[in-house]
Structure formats: C-alpha cells, structure tokens
N, C-alpha and C positions, 0 to 999 in steps of 0.2 A: 366229809362229804366230797363227791366226785363234783367239781366245778365245770372242767372242759368249756370254758365259756366260749371260746373262739370255734367250736365245732357244732356244725348243724347235726341232729340225731334224730333218727326214725326208728320208731317201733313197730314192726312188721307182724301183724296179726294174722292175715288170712290171704292165701293166695286164690286169684281169681281166674287164672289163666296162664298157660303155656305156650311157647312157640319156639323157634329155631334160634336159640341164642338170647330169648327175652323171656320175661316173666311180669306178670302184673299183681300186684298186692294192695290190699288195703292196710294203710299205714296211720300212724298218728305222729306228728313231729313234737317230739319231747324236749326240745331245746335247741335254740338258733333258728337259723332257717335253712332249707335246702331248696335249691333252684334246678331248673332244667340244665342239664350238662355237667352238674356237680358228681364228682367221682366218691364213692364211699367205700367202706370196708376194705381199706388200704388199696384203694384202686382196682379193686375186682368188680365192684358194681358202678354202672354209668346211670344216671337219672336221665330216660329220655322222652319221658311224658310226666306231667302232674296235673290231675283233675281235681281242683278243690275250690272250697267257697261257692259250690254251686255252679262252677263254670268249667268247661273243657279245656285242656291244653293250655293253662296259665304259666306263668314263669316261675313260679316259687309255692312252697306252703310254709308256713312259721309256726312258732312255738304252740301249743295246745290246740292246733287243728288237726283235722281228720283228711284224708286225701285217698286218691287212688294214683299209684306210681307204676309206670311201667321201666323196668330196670333191663339192662343189657350189660354183657361183659362175661369174663369167665367164672365170676361168682354165682351167676344165676343157677348153675347145676345144684341140685340138692340144698338150696336155699330153704329154711326153716324161720318159724317165729321167733325173732330175735331182736336187739337191738343192734343197728348199724349205723357207723359214726363216719361224718365227713371230716375233711381236714381244711385247712387255710382260714383266714380271717373270720372271726364271728361276724354275722349280718343279723340285723334287726329288722323284723317287720313292723308295719305301721300298726301301732295300739290304740291310737286315738280314737276320737268319736265317729261311727260309721257313718254319719251324715258328710262328714268331710271327706273322706274316703270315696264315696259315693259321687261327692260332686266334682272329684278330680276325674274318675271316669278311669277307664281300663287302657286307654290310647294317649293318655296325655304325654307330649313330648319330652316334658321335664325342663330343668333349666340347661343353660349352655353348659356344654362340657370343657373344662379347662386343664387339658391335657398337656400342653406344651407352652412354652414363654408366648409363642406367637399368638396362641388361643388367649391368653391373659391379655396381652397388647390389644388384640382386636375389642376384648370384651371392655378394657378400660376406655378406650377410643369413644365407645358409646354411651358411656356414664358421664353424668355432670360431675362438676367440681362438689357440688353439695353433696351429692349422694355417695361419693368416693370417701367424704369426710366421715361418713357414719356406718354402721355395721351391716352387713348382709347375710341374709339366708345362705348355708351351704349344706351339701351333704357329700359325702363320698360314696358313689353308687356300687353297685355288687361287682363291677369291674375294677374298683380301686380308682375312679377317676373322680376328679372335684368337678361340683355343679354349683353354680351360683343362681342367686334370685333376690329380688328386693327383699329388705328386711321382712317386710310384713307378709311376705308370701308363706304358704303352708309348706314345710318341709316335704311331705307327703307328694306334693305338686312339683317341687323342686327335684324331685325323686324320680318323677314320670308315675307315680303309683307303686314303685317297686320297692325292694328290701335295699337297706343301706349297710355300709361298713361303720359310718360315722354321721351324725349331723349336729347342727349346732348354729351358732353365730359367728362372725369373722370380720375384722375391721384390717385396713390396710395403710400402709405408708409408702410414699415413695422416697427413695434415696437420691442423695446428689449425683450418683451416676447414673440415673435414669430406671433403675431397678425398683422392684416393689418388694416388700416385706409383709408377710401378715404378723401384725403387731399384737392383736387380742384374738383369741380362740378360745371358743368355748363349746361343750356338749350339749348346751340347752336346747333340748327338743323333746317338749312333753309328747308329740305324736310318736317318736319312736324310742326314746326314753334309753338312749345309748350311755353305756358305763364308762366312766373315765379311762377304762383300759383300751378304747379304740383309738387312743392319740397316735398309736405307730400307723394305723392306716391313714390318719390325716396328714402325719409328717410325710407318708410315701406320695401322698396326693400332691402335697405341695411342691416336694422336692421334686416330683416328675414333670411339673411345670416352672421348675425354675425359680419357684420364690422362698425366701429366706422365712423362718418361722421362729418361734420362741424357745422351741426344744420342748414343749409340754403345755398343757390348757392353762392358759392365765386365768379362767374362770372353770374349775371342774365341777360339775354337777353328779349325786349321787341320787339315782332314783330307786323307789322301791314301791311295789304295789301291795296295798293292804291284804292279807291273807284272808280277812274276815267275808265269807260269801254274800254277808247282806250288806257289804261295803265296797271292798275291790278300789278304794280311792289310789290313785298313782299320788305319790308322796315325794317330794324332796327333802331326804335327809339333812336335817339342819344341825350344826354343834355336835355331831355324833350322836345325836338322839334318834333311835330308831322306834319311834312310836308313830302311829298314824295320827294325823293331824285332825281327822274328821271323828273316828270312834274311839282312838286310845289303845288300838291293838298294836301288840309287839310286831314290828316289820322284821323279815328276815334280813339276817346278815349277809347273807349269800343270794345275789340276785337270780340265781337260778332256780333257789327254792321258791321264788314267787313266780315262776313260768309254769 
C-alpha cells in the first residue's frame, strides 16, 4: 500500500477554465492537506487559490473534501485528470466536531507563535508559576512554528482554524542555567488526530525556539477512524488492538486507509 503520509495529494477530475499560465480544476483531496501556495507535481504546479467548504479563497483543503483549485506554473499546459502530489511535512486538517470548528471561526488569531528563544521568554513571563507547572496545548502550524495555549483550549483554536503539522500537549521545566526544556510531549489531539510520525515537525519547531526536548514523544498516541459507514468513530489504539471500541470493526493498520 502507498502510504506517502507526509504528502498532500489531489485527484484532478475536471477542468473548469484556462487562462495564460493558469488553470482551474475541480479536485478532491485524497490524502494529507494542500494549502494555498503549495507546490505539487515536482514543483511544476503552484496552488494559487482554493475554494472549499462552501467558501471562496480559503487557506487549504484536507483529506476527503472536494474543492475548486486554481493552479499556475509550467505544469498547467496539457494538464489532464490525474493524481498530483505535493512535498513537505504532512499536514493534518481538523476532523473534530463541526460545532467546535464553527465556534472558532475563520479569522481566529490562534495561539501565540513561539518561533525564537525571545518569543518563549516573553511568553513565559506572562504565565503564572502554577500554570507553568502543568501541561499546555500546542500545535505546530503549517509554517512549522510552535503555537501555545492553555491546556483546556481547543487545538483548532490554537491553530487559528488552520491545518497543522503536529498537535498535542506539552510540559516544561526550567534548568539551572535559566533555559527551558520540553520534558513531556504528546500527540494527543482528538481534533487533528496526528500520527506519532509527526515528531520531526515538533522537534524542528522546538529547536528553532532554542528549546531542548526529549528526542521523541514521551506519550505517543495512535489514532484510527472506524471504517464502518454507520460508525466512523475515532479510536485510540490501545495495546496494539486495532478494533473499534464502539462497533468492534477492524481498524485499518495504515492511517491513510482510513482517510
């Protein structure tokens, strides 16, 4: 089975219009997420615009959703119905309850960006000692930046409603030299259900902010959605048992099969 878990994939169905160096297609995202500005087909196509979710000019389209996409680039000439693949870290779209996504809105600013050591120092200065002793909600956004929010915040709010490269909970500890380390990190986010394989995105975001980390998730969670059409329950796989906790159906071994 082709996993390609870190690549957004679009199935092109029908061309709607062509212009100088541009073409507009009806597509369906069949894996990962594809956002405005992404390059696909080996860099020969650039995503200039995405109309999806009943809205015009949105930031992205994620797995199992249809869209109208405007492409530019040398690959537009002679483009035919086909599967086109992007490159880069896998991105996860929000798959939680629609009412949560609607409550966040499309213009939510998201959690503060922690892109540098100075950003983290400024953020910690605003937190109480009691808060810093507990875990926080985090996401790694589509640009690879760490964002933080209080633990009970929704991950989709922390992400500003967008796609993420990783999401979960994180705890901090100060060291004697005055620096900070991430001491506990998970991928526990039922809204985005990221794979444990998203760890490199977490590590890169932490390192960019000058923060030490444990080298891997201290609590890694494997999510699978039930393939039964009348169930579709999101499950946490426990003890290697790939069975739906609600209906007992066999869960797919590969997350992409569930998408």
